[in-house]
C-alpha positions as CSV (number, residue, x, y, z in Angstrom):
1,M,-56.1,-35.0,86.1
2,N,-56.3,-38.1,83.8
3,G,-58.1,-38.0,80.7
4,P,-59.9,-35.7,78.6
5,I,-62.4,-33.1,80.4
6,Q,-65.1,-30.9,79.0
7,A,-64.2,-27.6,79.6
8,T,-67.0,-25.2,81.5
9,N,-66.5,-21.6,81.8
10,S,-65.8,-22.0,85.9
11,Q,-62.6,-24.2,84.6
12,A,-59.4,-21.8,84.1
13,I,-56.5,-22.6,81.8
14,R,-53.2,-20.9,81.4
15,V,-52.4,-19.8,77.8
16,I,-48.6,-18.7,77.1
17,L,-49.3,-16.6,73.7
18,I,-45.9,-16.6,71.9
19,S,-47.1,-15.5,68.3
20,S,-46.2,-13.1,65.6
21,V,-50.3,-12.2,65.3
22,L,-51.1,-10.9,68.7
23,P,-54.5,-10.2,70.5
24,T,-55.7,-6.7,69.3
25,N,-59.1,-5.1,68.6
26,T,-57.6,-4.3,64.5
27,S,-58.0,-6.6,61.7
28,A,-58.1,-10.0,60.5
29,G,-55.9,-12.7,62.8
30,N,-55.4,-10.2,65.6
31,V,-59.3,-9.8,66.1
32,V,-59.6,-13.5,66.0
33,L,-57.5,-14.2,68.7
34,H,-59.0,-10.7,70.5
35,R,-62.0,-12.1,70.7
36,H,-60.9,-15.7,72.3
37,L,-58.6,-14.6,74.5
38,V,-59.2,-11.6,76.1
39,N,-61.6,-10.6,78.7
40,R,-62.3,-14.4,79.0
41,P,-62.7,-15.0,83.0
42,N,-61.9,-18.7,82.1
43,I,-58.5,-17.8,80.2
44,Q,-55.4,-16.5,82.0
45,L,-53.4,-14.6,78.7
46,Q,-49.7,-14.3,79.6
47,I,-48.2,-12.5,76.4
48,C,-44.5,-13.6,76.1
49,E,-42.2,-10.8,75.3
50,N,-38.9,-10.4,73.7
51,L,-36.0,-10.4,76.3
52,Q,-33.2,-10.8,74.5
53,P,-30.5,-7.5,74.8
54,K,-31.5,-5.0,72.5
55,W,-27.6,-5.6,70.4
56,T,-27.3,-8.9,69.3
57,P,-25.7,-10.9,65.9
58,V,-29.9,-11.8,65.4
59,S,-31.2,-8.4,66.4
60,L,-28.6,-6.9,63.9
61,L,-29.8,-9.2,61.3
62,R,-33.4,-7.8,61.7
63,R,-32.2,-4.6,61.5
64,I,-30.6,-4.8,58.2
65,A,-33.1,-7.0,56.7
66,S,-35.9,-4.0,57.7
67,A,-33.4,-2.0,55.6
68,I,-32.9,-3.8,52.6
69,G,-37.4,-4.5,53.0
70,A,-37.9,-0.7,52.7
71,T,-36.7,-0.8,48.8
72,L,-36.3,-4.9,48.1
73,P,-39.2,-6.2,50.4
74,R,-39.3,-9.5,48.8
75,V,-35.8,-10.1,49.6
76,G,-36.0,-8.4,53.0
77,Q,-38.5,-10.0,54.2
78,S,-36.7,-13.3,53.1
79,V,-33.5,-12.7,55.3
80,L,-35.8,-11.7,58.4
81,L,-37.4,-15.2,57.9
82,S,-34.3,-16.6,57.8
83,A,-33.3,-16.2,61.5
84,D,-35.9,-18.4,62.4
85,G,-37.1,-16.6,65.0
86,N,-33.9,-16.9,67.0
87,W,-34.1,-13.1,67.7
88,F,-36.8,-13.7,70.2
89,T,-36.4,-15.0,73.7
90,P,-39.1,-15.3,75.9
91,P,-39.1,-15.2,79.5
92,A,-38.5,-17.8,81.8
93,Y,-41.7,-20.8,82.6
94,V,-43.2,-20.6,86.1
95,P,-45.6,-23.7,86.9
96,S,-48.7,-22.3,87.9
97,G,-50.7,-25.6,88.6
98,Q,-53.2,-24.9,86.2
99,P,-53.8,-26.4,82.5
100,T,-51.5,-24.7,80.7
101,V,-50.9,-24.7,76.9
102,V,-48.5,-22.6,74.6
103,L,-50.5,-20.7,71.9
104,T,-49.4,-19.5,69.0
105,V,-50.5,-18.3,64.9
106,A,-49.0,-20.4,61.9
107,H,-47.8,-17.2,60.5
108,G,-44.7,-15.0,60.6
109,D,-41.5,-15.7,62.2
110,L,-42.9,-16.4,66.0
111,Y,-44.0,-20.0,66.0
112,A,-40.1,-21.8,65.9
113,P,-39.2,-20.5,69.4
114,A,-42.9,-21.0,70.2
115,I,-41.9,-25.2,69.3
116,R,-39.4,-24.9,71.0
117,Y,-40.7,-23.3,74.5
118,A,-43.2,-25.7,74.3
119,E,-40.9,-28.4,73.8
120,K,-38.2,-27.2,76.1
121,H,-40.6,-27.2,79.1
122,D,-42.7,-30.2,78.3
123,L,-46.1,-28.1,77.5
124,P,-48.6,-28.9,74.5
125,L,-48.3,-26.9,71.7
126,V,-51.6,-25.2,69.8
127,T,-51.7,-23.7,67.0
128,F,-54.1,-21.3,64.6
129,F,-54.0,-22.6,61.1
130,H,-55.9,-19.0,59.5
131,D,-54.0,-18.7,56.4
132,W,-51.9,-20.8,54.5
133,W,-48.9,-18.6,55.2
134,P,-46.2,-19.5,52.6
135,D,-48.8,-18.3,49.9
136,I,-48.7,-14.6,51.6
137,A,-45.2,-14.4,52.9
138,N,-43.9,-12.3,49.9
139,V,-40.7,-14.1,49.9
140,T,-37.9,-15.3,47.3
141,A,-38.9,-18.9,45.6
142,S,-36.4,-20.5,47.5
143,R,-37.3,-18.6,51.0
144,Q,-41.0,-19.9,50.2
145,A,-40.1,-23.6,49.5
146,K,-38.5,-23.8,53.5
147,I,-41.5,-21.7,54.6
148,E,-43.7,-24.1,53.1
149,K,-41.5,-27.0,55.1
150,Q,-41.7,-25.7,58.2
151,F,-45.4,-24.7,58.1
152,R,-46.3,-28.8,57.5
153,E,-43.8,-29.5,60.4
154,L,-45.7,-26.8,62.7
155,Y,-48.8,-29.0,62.1
156,Q,-47.2,-32.2,62.7
157,R,-45.5,-30.9,65.8
158,S,-48.9,-29.2,67.4
159,S,-50.1,-31.0,69.7
160,L,-53.8,-29.1,68.6
161,A,-54.1,-27.6,65.7
162,L,-57.0,-25.5,64.7
163,C,-57.8,-25.0,61.0
164,V,-59.9,-22.6,59.8
165,S,-61.6,-24.6,57.5
166,E,-62.4,-28.1,56.1
167,G,-60.2,-27.5,53.5
168,M,-57.0,-25.6,55.2
169,R,-57.0,-29.4,57.5
170,E,-57.3,-31.7,54.2
171,H,-54.4,-29.9,52.5
172,L,-52.6,-30.3,55.5
173,G,-53.1,-34.1,56.0
174,D,-53.8,-36.5,58.9
175,H,-52.9,-35.2,62.2
176,P,-54.0,-37.0,65.7
177,N,-55.5,-33.9,66.9
178,S,-56.6,-31.8,64.3
179,H,-60.1,-29.4,64.2
180,V,-62.0,-26.9,62.2
181,L,-62.6,-24.0,64.1
182,L,-64.4,-21.1,62.2
183,P,-63.4,-17.4,62.9
184,I,-65.3,-16.3,66.1
185,P,-67.7,-13.7,65.0
186,S,-68.3,-10.7,67.0
187,Q,-70.4,-10.5,70.5
188,T,-73.0,-8.4,69.6
189,S,-76.0,-7.2,72.2
190,L,-78.0,-6.6,69.0
191,P,-81.6,-7.7,69.5
192,T,-83.2,-10.7,67.7
193,R,-83.4,-9.6,63.7
194,S,-86.6,-9.6,62.2
195,T,-86.4,-11.5,58.8
196,G,-89.2,-8.8,57.5
197,K,-89.7,-8.3,53.5
198,C,-87.1,-8.2,50.7
199,G,-87.2,-4.4,49.4
200,N,-87.6,-3.1,46.2
201,P,-84.8,-2.5,44.6
202,I,-83.3,-5.6,46.9
203,R,-80.4,-4.0,48.7
204,V,-77.2,-6.3,48.8
205,A,-74.0,-4.7,50.9
206,Y,-70.5,-5.7,50.9
207,A,-68.0,-4.3,53.3
208,G,-64.5,-5.6,53.3
209,N,-61.3,-6.1,50.9
210,L,-61.9,-3.9,47.6
211,S,-58.0,-4.4,46.5
212,E,-58.1,-8.7,46.3
213,Y,-61.9,-8.5,45.4
214,G,-62.1,-5.3,43.3
215,P,-62.3,-6.3,39.4
216,M,-65.1,-8.5,40.6
217,L,-67.3,-6.1,42.4
218,Q,-66.6,-3.8,39.4
219,S,-68.4,-6.2,36.8
220,L,-71.0,-6.6,39.2
221,M,-71.7,-2.8,39.5
222,E,-71.5,-2.3,36.4
223,A,-73.9,-5.1,35.5
224,S,-76.1,-4.1,38.1
225,L,-76.6,-0.8,36.4
226,N,-79.0,-2.4,34.2
227,F,-81.5,-3.8,36.6
228,P,-83.4,-1.1,38.2
229,S,-84.7,-3.6,41.2
230,I,-80.6,-4.1,42.3
231,K,-78.9,-1.3,44.7
232,L,-75.3,-3.1,45.4
233,E,-73.9,-1.4,48.3
234,V,-70.2,-1.3,48.7
235,R,-67.7,-0.2,52.1
236,G,-63.9,-0.7,52.0
237,A,-61.1,1.2,51.2
238,N,-58.4,1.6,48.2
239,P,-60.2,0.0,45.3
240,D,-58.3,-0.5,41.9
241,W,-60.9,0.9,40.2
242,P,-60.1,3.4,37.2
243,T,-60.7,7.1,38.8
244,E,-64.1,8.1,36.5
245,F,-65.4,4.3,37.9
246,Q,-64.4,5.1,41.7
247,Q,-66.3,8.6,40.9
248,E,-69.5,7.7,39.4
249,M,-70.1,4.9,42.3
250,R,-69.7,7.6,44.5
251,R,-72.1,9.9,43.1
252,R,-74.7,7.2,43.0
253,R,-74.2,5.7,46.4
254,M,-73.3,2.6,45.6
255,W,-69.7,3.1,47.1
256,L,-70.0,4.4,50.4
257,P,-67.7,6.0,52.5
258,F,-65.8,5.0,56.0
259,A,-68.8,4.5,58.5
260,A,-68.0,4.7,62.4
261,V,-69.7,1.7,64.4
262,Q,-73.4,3.0,65.1
263,E,-73.7,4.0,61.5
264,F,-72.0,0.9,60.1
265,E,-74.3,-0.8,62.3
266,A,-77.3,0.8,61.2
267,W,-76.4,-0.1,57.6
268,M,-75.8,-3.4,58.1
269,S,-79.3,-3.9,59.8
270,S,-81.1,-2.1,56.6
271,V,-79.9,-4.0,54.0
272,D,-81.7,-7.1,52.7
273,A,-78.9,-9.2,51.9
274,F,-74.8,-9.8,51.7
275,L,-72.3,-10.5,48.9
276,I,-69.5,-12.3,50.3
277,P,-67.3,-13.3,47.1
278,Q,-64.4,-15.5,46.9
279,S,-61.4,-15.0,44.1
280,F,-61.7,-17.1,40.5
281,D,-57.7,-16.3,40.3
282,P,-55.9,-19.3,39.4
283,A,-53.0,-18.3,41.1
284,S,-55.5,-17.5,44.4
285,A,-56.8,-20.9,44.3
286,R,-55.0,-22.7,47.5
287,M,-55.7,-19.6,49.7
288,M,-59.5,-20.0,48.8
289,E,-59.5,-23.0,49.5
290,T,-57.7,-23.0,53.0
291,N,-58.6,-19.6,54.3
292,F,-62.6,-19.0,55.4
293,P,-64.4,-15.4,54.7
294,S,-64.7,-14.2,58.5
295,K,-67.3,-11.5,56.7
296,L,-69.7,-15.3,56.2
297,L,-69.9,-15.0,60.0
298,E,-70.0,-11.8,61.1
299,M,-73.0,-10.6,58.3
300,A,-74.8,-14.5,59.4
301,Q,-75.7,-12.2,63.0
302,W,-78.0,-10.2,61.2
303,G,-79.9,-12.8,59.8
304,K,-80.4,-11.7,56.1
305,P,-79.6,-14.3,53.0
306,L,-76.0,-14.7,52.6
307,V,-74.9,-15.0,48.6
308,L,-71.7,-16.6,48.4
309,W,-69.5,-15.9,44.9
310,G,-67.0,-17.7,43.9
311,P,-65.2,-21.0,42.9
312,K,-66.7,-24.6,43.4
313,S,-64.1,-25.4,45.3
314,A,-63.4,-22.4,47.7
315,S,-64.4,-22.8,51.3
316,G,-67.3,-20.7,51.2
317,L,-69.0,-22.7,48.9
318,Q,-68.0,-25.8,50.3
319,W,-69.1,-24.8,53.7
320,N,-72.9,-23.9,51.3
321,R,-73.4,-27.8,50.5
322,N,-76.0,-27.7,52.2
323,G,-77.7,-24.7,50.6
324,M,-78.5,-22.2,53.7
325,A,-77.2,-19.7,51.5
326,V,-77.4,-18.7,47.9
327,G,-74.0,-20.0,45.9
328,V,-72.7,-18.7,42.5
329,T,-69.8,-20.8,41.0
330,T,-69.0,-18.9,37.9
331,P,-67.4,-15.6,37.4
332,D,-69.6,-14.3,35.2
333,P,-71.4,-11.3,37.3
334,N,-74.8,-11.9,35.4
335,V,-75.7,-14.8,37.1
336,V,-75.1,-13.5,40.4
337,I,-77.5,-10.4,38.7
338,Q,-80.1,-13.2,38.2
339,A,-80.1,-14.6,41.8
340,L,-80.2,-11.4,43.0
341,L,-83.6,-11.0,41.4
342,H,-84.8,-14.4,42.0
343,I,-84.5,-13.6,45.8
344,Q,-86.0,-10.2,45.1
345,K,-88.9,-11.5,43.4
346,D,-89.5,-14.8,45.5
347,S,-91.0,-13.6,48.8
348,G,-90.9,-17.1,49.9
349,Q,-87.3,-18.1,49.0
350,Y,-86.2,-14.6,50.9
351,Q,-88.2,-15.9,54.2
352,T,-86.6,-18.9,53.7
353,L,-83.0,-17.5,53.4
354,C,-83.7,-15.1,56.2
355,E,-84.7,-18.1,58.2
356,A,-81.6,-20.5,57.7
357,T,-79.2,-18.0,58.4
358,R,-81.0,-16.8,61.6
359,Q,-80.4,-20.7,62.9
360,L,-77.0,-20.6,61.5
361,S,-76.2,-17.7,63.7
362,H,-78.1,-19.4,66.8
363,E,-76.3,-22.7,66.3
364,K,-73.5,-23.2,64.1
365,L,-72.0,-19.7,63.6
366,N,-73.1,-18.7,67.2
367,P,-70.1,-16.8,68.7
368,N,-70.4,-18.8,72.5
369,R,-70.7,-21.7,70.8
370,I,-67.3,-21.2,68.9
371,Q,-65.5,-19.9,71.9
372,N,-66.8,-23.0,74.4
373,L,-65.6,-25.3,71.1
374,F,-62.2,-23.6,71.6
375,T,-62.3,-23.5,75.2
376,T,-62.8,-27.4,75.4
377,L,-60.5,-28.3,72.7
378,L,-57.4,-26.4,75.2
379,V,-58.7,-27.8,78.4
380,N,-58.4,-31.4,76.5
381,T,-55.3,-30.8,75.2
382,A,-53.7,-29.3,78.0
383,N,-54.8,-32.7,79.8
384,E,-53.0,-35.0,77.5
385,N,-49.6,-36.1,77.7
386,F,-47.7,-33.8,75.2
387,R,-44.7,-36.3,74.9
388,S,-46.4,-39.2,73.7
389,R,-48.6,-37.6,71.1
390,A,-45.4,-35.4,69.6
391,P,-43.5,-36.7,66.4
392,N,-40.0,-37.6,67.1
393,S,-38.3,-35.7,64.5
394,N,-37.0,-32.2,65.4
395,Y,-37.9,-29.1,64.6
396,S,-35.3,-27.9,61.8
397,E,-34.6,-23.9,62.8
398,T,-32.3,-23.6,59.6
399,S,-34.5,-25.0,57.0
């Protein structure tokens, strides 16, 4: 087939997955892959498993790295990643006559064999860039520099680069076929949400990471105690909070326990607005600029106001430049409080924000739209000449 093709649900594409991140319905990037790839009638998914014998020099290195990692995690991870995925031997490629791509995630150590496999079999390589992997690899400084080099090389060697945010694409630089693909939210069968009226107090929900965002949330929860017309409700595990504060938040039902799916959805449906924080910590600046808060898309499906709290340069705040949500770009929790009070008192603004979120959930943040874009990009890339677009330089397996 010649030229780009617009994908439809009837067009099938074969996806060969070689990745450290697998499509499981668990958390983070795994869930994104699961939603894109599993139980999709137009995607024939082949997950490549390691076929290398159990005992090889490289597999022994992995065992040594694991043992070291038990006491020295950073050193162990550095040793593990030094193998550049050479411990992994995928199965032989069997042509199927279908448009085919090799898919990987820029995370862990299996994107290196994905590059080798794609080049060996003259297949286009599609890569998800969900996080700035070098910043979260937990390795020594020298190994981090090498991972950063490989990470950027992977971007250039990918036939299609799927960047989770505009910031990710900007930090990675020019590429002939890079696209922003937001993290796909869950496919829900819940009815269309009614905008309704804001309650008094306004109930503002946060669900997610309480380790990274624990201090921010603690400061906001403490500040909210002075305002009876605001009720902040938080769900998440292992917050870095003093024991007395944890007990007080439990007593006030501001820190809620784990909830099963049905109870959790009932809670999400009952609140008035959603809080989506991003860190102000300068050490996390690049992560905040390049990743994208998946909770934003999940919470948008409920048609309630979104309150984004983070630095102006963070991906969520950059996405909100058109003002579809409330944005607070100072770490001062009292500014968030004032924004919430304004929403609670101004019924007109509340309705406008609800309608804006509903519009987003039906259009730009609609999971069907995101999936259709993903499939279209795969099919178009599969029908381009991979070799004519790949850079001439070789991937460094030892760098």
